[in-house]
C-alpha positions as CSV (number, residue, x, y, z in Angstrom):
1,X,46.5,8.4,-24.2
2,X,46.0,8.3,-28.0
3,X,42.4,9.4,-28.6
4,X,42.0,7.1,-31.6
5,X,42.1,4.2,-29.2
6,X,38.7,5.3,-28.0
7,X,37.5,5.6,-31.6
8,X,38.7,2.0,-32.3
9,X,36.0,0.8,-29.9
10,X,33.2,3.1,-31.2
11,X,30.7,2.3,-33.9
12,X,30.8,5.8,-35.3
13,X,34.4,5.7,-36.4
14,X,35.4,6.3,-40.0
15,X,38.8,5.2,-41.3
16,X,40.2,7.5,-43.9
17,X,43.6,6.7,-45.5
18,X,44.5,10.4,-46.0
19,X,43.5,11.9,-42.6
20,X,43.3,8.8,-40.3
21,X,40.5,8.0,-37.9
22,X,37.6,10.4,-37.9
23,X,34.4,10.6,-35.9
24,X,31.4,9.6,-38.0
25,X,29.2,12.2,-36.1
26,X,31.4,15.2,-36.5
27,X,33.6,14.1,-39.5
28,X,36.6,15.4,-37.6
29,X,39.5,14.0,-35.8
30,X,38.8,13.2,-32.1
31,X,39.3,16.2,-29.9
32,X,37.9,15.4,-26.5
33,X,39.8,15.6,-23.2
34,X,39.6,12.4,-21.2
35,X,36.7,10.5,-22.7
36,X,34.2,10.8,-25.5
37,X,30.7,11.9,-24.6
38,X,29.1,10.4,-27.7
39,X,30.8,7.1,-27.9
40,X,28.7,4.1,-29.0
41,X,30.2,0.8,-28.0
42,X,28.6,-2.2,-29.6
43,X,29.9,-4.1,-32.6
44,X,33.4,-2.7,-32.8
45,X,33.7,-2.9,-29.0
46,X,32.8,-6.6,-28.9
47,X,35.1,-7.3,-31.9
48,X,38.1,-5.5,-30.3
49,X,37.6,-7.4,-27.0
50,X,37.6,-10.7,-28.9
51,X,40.7,-9.8,-31.1
52,X,42.8,-8.4,-28.2
53,X,42.0,-11.3,-25.8
54,X,42.5,-14.0,-28.5
55,X,45.9,-12.5,-29.4
56,X,46.8,-12.4,-25.7
57,X,45.6,-15.9,-25.0
58,X,47.3,-17.3,-28.1
59,X,50.7,-15.9,-27.1
60,X,50.3,-17.3,-23.6
61,X,49.6,-20.8,-25.0
62,X,53.0,-20.8,-26.7
63,X,54.9,-20.3,-23.4
64,X,55.4,-24.0,-22.7
65,X,56.6,-24.7,-26.2
66,X,59.0,-21.7,-26.0
67,X,60.6,-22.8,-22.8
68,X,60.8,-26.4,-24.0
69,X,62.6,-25.2,-27.1
70,X,65.0,-23.2,-25.0
71,X,65.8,-26.2,-22.7
72,X,66.1,-28.7,-25.6
73,X,68.4,-26.5,-27.8
74,X,70.3,-25.2,-24.7
75,X,71.2,-28.8,-23.7
76,X,72.1,-29.6,-27.3
77,X,74.3,-26.5,-27.5
78,X,76.1,-27.3,-24.2
79,X,76.7,-30.9,-25.4
80,X,78.2,-29.7,-28.7
81,X,80.5,-27.2,-27.0
82,X,81.5,-29.8,-24.4
83,X,82.1,-32.4,-27.2
84,X,84.3,-29.9,-29.1
85,X,86.2,-29.0,-26.0
86,X,86.8,-32.7,-25.0
87,X,87.8,-33.5,-28.6
88,X,90.3,-30.6,-28.6
89,X,91.7,-31.7,-25.3
90,X,92.1,-35.3,-26.5
91,X,93.7,-34.2,-29.8
92,X,96.1,-31.7,-28.0
93,X,97.2,-34.5,-25.6
94,X,98.2,-36.5,-28.7
95,X,100.4,-33.7,-29.8
96,X,98.2,-32.5,-32.7
97,X,96.8,-29.0,-33.0
98,X,93.6,-28.7,-35.0
99,X,90.9,-26.1,-35.7
100,X,88.1,-28.8,-35.9
101,X,87.3,-28.6,-32.1
102,X,87.1,-24.8,-32.4
103,X,84.7,-25.1,-35.3
104,X,82.6,-27.7,-33.4
105,X,82.4,-25.3,-30.4
106,X,81.4,-22.4,-32.6
107,X,78.6,-24.5,-34.0
108,X,77.5,-25.2,-30.4
109,X,77.4,-21.5,-29.7
110,X,75.3,-20.9,-32.9
111,X,72.9,-23.6,-31.6
112,X,72.7,-21.6,-28.4
113,X,71.6,-18.6,-30.4
114,X,68.9,-20.8,-32.0
115,X,67.8,-21.7,-28.4
116,X,67.2,-18.1,-27.4
117,X,65.5,-16.8,-30.6
118,X,62.0,-18.1,-29.8
119,X,62.3,-16.8,-26.2
120,X,63.1,-13.3,-27.5
121,X,60.1,-13.5,-29.9
122,X,57.8,-14.7,-27.1
123,X,58.9,-11.9,-24.8
124,X,58.3,-9.3,-27.5
125,X,54.8,-10.7,-28.4
126,X,53.7,-11.0,-24.8
127,X,54.7,-7.4,-24.1
128,X,52.7,-6.2,-27.1
129,X,49.7,-8.3,-26.2
130,X,49.7,-7.3,-22.6
131,X,49.9,-3.6,-23.5
132,X,47.0,-4.0,-25.9
133,X,45.0,-5.9,-23.3
134,X,45.8,-3.4,-20.5
135,X,44.8,-0.5,-22.8
136,X,41.5,-2.2,-23.6
137,X,40.8,-3.0,-20.0
138,X,41.5,0.6,-18.9
139,X,39.2,2.0,-21.6
140,X,36.5,-0.5,-20.5
141,X,36.9,0.7,-16.9
142,X,36.8,4.3,-18.0
143,X,33.5,3.9,-19.8
144,X,32.0,1.6,-17.1
145,X,32.1,-1.8,-18.7
146,X,33.3,-5.1,-17.5
147,X,33.6,-8.3,-19.5
148,X,34.4,-11.9,-19.1
149,X,35.5,-14.0,-22.0
150,X,36.1,-17.7,-22.5
151,X,38.2,-18.6,-25.5
152,X,38.3,-22.1,-26.9
153,X,41.1,-22.9,-29.4
154,X,39.9,-25.3,-32.0
155,X,41.5,-27.0,-35.0
156,X,39.9,-28.5,-38.0
157,X,41.0,-31.6,-39.8
158,X,43.5,-29.7,-41.9
159,X,45.2,-28.1,-38.8
160,X,43.7,-24.7,-39.3
161,X,43.3,-22.9,-36.0
162,X,40.1,-21.0,-35.1
163,X,38.6,-19.7,-32.0
164,X,35.2,-20.0,-30.2
165,X,34.5,-17.2,-27.8
166,X,31.9,-16.8,-25.1
167,X,31.8,-13.1,-24.3
168,X,29.7,-11.5,-21.6
169,X,29.7,-7.7,-21.3
170,X,28.0,-5.9,-18.5
171,X,27.6,-2.2,-17.8
172,X,28.7,-1.0,-14.3
173,X,28.1,2.3,-12.6
174,X,31.8,2.7,-11.9
175,X,32.7,4.8,-15.0
176,X,35.8,7.0,-14.5
177,X,35.2,10.6,-15.4
């Protein structure tokens, strides 16, 4: 595991653009084995819990829209391809050969690409968000913390999205050594 992930939660961290993340107590890069013995988890810890969980929850909230987009544009793509095929069949029965049905079917296939693009983006975002959340949860377990968070998605009158969080952190005796 990347040791700077521990530092990301600690209040002692120092960010230096030349050398990276440093410990504020030793002014050196982290060099512990499994877990840090001097970690102080308060403000940065709470902030990281909020940021990671808001990101995860926000991605999950787009799931319905993503699948709705896929279905809507998928049906549209199939309809366009079918219309191009039927048009080509009709024109061919009349004894005329035309490239117009082929162009229409190609447009339908392009719309099919538009149908799958948001699904690919959603899958990428959810993998990243789950990885961050799992890493955070594993670090919490390692240091003997559990948390519950309730996230409320809010919009103001201009459509700007912001979040209200209710975070409860409790220390457990089940720290992993």
